[in-house]
C-alpha positions as CSV (number, residue, x, y, z in Angstrom):
1,M,14.5,-14.4,-39.0
2,R,17.7,-13.5,-41.7
3,F,15.9,-10.0,-41.7
4,V,15.8,-9.6,-37.8
5,M,19.6,-10.6,-38.4
6,V,20.2,-8.0,-40.6
7,G,18.6,-5.2,-39.3
8,C,20.6,-6.0,-35.8
9,C,24.1,-5.5,-37.7
10,V,22.5,-2.3,-39.1
11,L,21.6,-1.5,-35.8
12,V,24.9,-1.9,-34.1
13,T,26.9,-0.1,-36.8
14,A,24.2,3.0,-36.3
15,I,24.6,3.0,-32.4
16,S,28.1,2.9,-32.4
17,A,28.2,5.8,-34.7
18,V,25.2,8.2,-33.3
19,A,26.9,6.8,-30.1
20,R,30.3,8.1,-31.0
21,G,29.1,11.2,-32.8
22,A,30.5,9.9,-36.1
23,P,28.0,11.0,-39.1
24,T,25.1,7.8,-40.1
25,Q,25.0,8.2,-44.4
26,L,24.2,5.2,-45.7
27,P,24.9,3.3,-48.8
28,E,22.6,2.8,-51.5
29,K,23.3,-0.5,-51.7
30,Y,24.9,-3.3,-49.6
31,T,28.0,-6.0,-50.6
32,N,28.2,-9.1,-49.4
33,L,24.9,-9.7,-47.4
34,Q,24.8,-13.8,-46.7
35,V,22.6,-14.5,-43.7
36,L,20.4,-10.4,-44.7
37,P,18.4,-10.2,-47.4
38,K,20.5,-8.7,-50.5
39,D,17.7,-6.1,-50.2
40,I,17.1,-5.4,-47.1
41,A,16.9,-1.9,-46.7
42,P,19.7,1.0,-45.1
43,K,17.7,2.2,-42.4
44,A,16.8,-1.5,-41.5
45,L,20.1,-2.7,-42.2
46,V,21.4,0.2,-39.2
47,D,18.9,-0.8,-37.1
48,V,19.4,-4.8,-37.4
49,M,23.4,-3.2,-36.5
50,R,22.9,-1.3,-33.9
51,S,20.9,-3.6,-31.7
52,F,24.2,-5.9,-32.4
53,A,25.9,-3.7,-30.3
54,I,23.8,-2.7,-27.9
55,E,23.0,-6.4,-27.2
56,L,26.9,-7.7,-27.9
57,G,27.9,-4.4,-25.4
58,T,30.0,-3.8,-28.5
59,R,30.9,-1.3,-31.6
60,C,31.2,-1.8,-35.2
61,E,34.8,-2.6,-35.1
62,H,34.3,-5.4,-33.4
63,C,33.1,-7.2,-36.5
64,H,33.8,-5.1,-39.4
65,V,37.8,-3.6,-40.8
66,G,37.9,-0.3,-39.6
67,A,38.7,2.0,-36.3
68,G,37.8,5.4,-35.5
69,N,34.9,7.3,-35.4
70,D,34.5,7.3,-38.7
71,L,32.2,4.7,-40.5
72,S,33.3,6.6,-44.0
73,Q,36.9,4.0,-44.1
74,F,35.3,1.2,-42.7
75,D,35.0,-1.9,-45.0
76,F,32.1,-3.4,-44.1
77,A,31.8,-6.0,-47.3
78,S,35.1,-7.0,-45.8
79,D,35.3,-10.9,-44.3
80,A,38.9,-10.6,-42.5
81,K,37.8,-11.0,-39.3
82,P,36.3,-13.7,-37.6
83,E,33.9,-12.7,-36.2
84,K,32.0,-11.6,-39.1
85,A,31.9,-15.3,-39.8
86,T,30.8,-16.3,-35.8
87,A,27.9,-13.4,-36.7
88,R,26.8,-15.7,-39.3
89,K,26.6,-18.9,-37.9
90,M,24.8,-16.8,-34.4
91,M,22.3,-15.3,-36.9
92,N,21.3,-18.1,-39.0
93,M,21.5,-20.6,-35.0
94,I,18.9,-18.0,-33.5
95,T,16.6,-18.4,-37.5
96,A,16.7,-22.6,-36.6
97,I,16.4,-22.4,-33.7
98,H,12.8,-19.6,-33.6
99,A,11.7,-22.1,-36.7
100,Q,12.7,-25.7,-35.2
101,Y,11.6,-25.4,-32.0
102,L,9.6,-21.1,-30.9
103,N,7.4,-21.1,-34.1
104,A,5.5,-24.4,-33.4
105,V,5.4,-23.1,-29.1
106,G,2.1,-20.9,-28.0
107,D,0.4,-18.4,-29.6
108,P,1.6,-17.5,-32.9
109,T,0.8,-14.0,-32.0
110,R,2.6,-13.7,-29.1
111,L,5.8,-16.1,-30.3
112,P,8.8,-16.4,-28.0
113,K,11.7,-14.6,-29.6
114,V,15.7,-15.9,-28.8
115,T,18.2,-13.0,-29.9
116,C,21.3,-12.3,-28.9
117,Y,20.9,-10.7,-25.6
118,T,19.4,-14.3,-25.0
119,C,22.6,-15.3,-24.0
120,H,25.2,-12.3,-24.0
121,R,23.0,-9.5,-21.9
122,G,25.2,-7.3,-23.3
123,A,28.7,-8.7,-22.7
124,L,30.5,-9.8,-25.9
125,K,31.0,-13.4,-24.8
126,P,27.5,-14.7,-23.3
127,L,26.7,-15.3,-20.7
128,T,25.1,-18.7,-20.0
129,A,25.6,-19.2,-16.5
130,P,25.8,-18.0,-13.8
131,P,28.7,-16.5,-11.9
132,G,31.3,-18.9,-10.9
133,G,29.7,-22.0,-12.2
134,A,27.3,-22.0,-9.3
135,G,23.9,-24.3,-10.4
136,L,26.4,-26.7,-12.0
137,P,26.0,-30.7,-12.7
138,R,29.3,-32.3,-11.4
């Protein structure tokens, strides 16, 4: 699951870069990986980051220090933005949900999956209730 989360982070970054026409030169080694595997392949990391970007409807600069189209100017290892800490907590939450609940349900080859999209649905803030609070207990 950590691999999936790392992949999501990488995927978001790469998708954002491609969407903006930025070069997607990948470093050979990453630093400050705390949830994703330290030995994750560069392409897998980009794939994870791209998925984050798509599933949350955001771009690299939401969690990472940098701006603009030139990703070589970003400080991806920096922990300066609180959003990056939140992303790590969410990755750990998804891993726990799979390990504690979903892996024990149903056919192991077709397990239900929880992803960022499960709650975010392409929006930065989770969309967990119908608009206007309809259907919520009073």
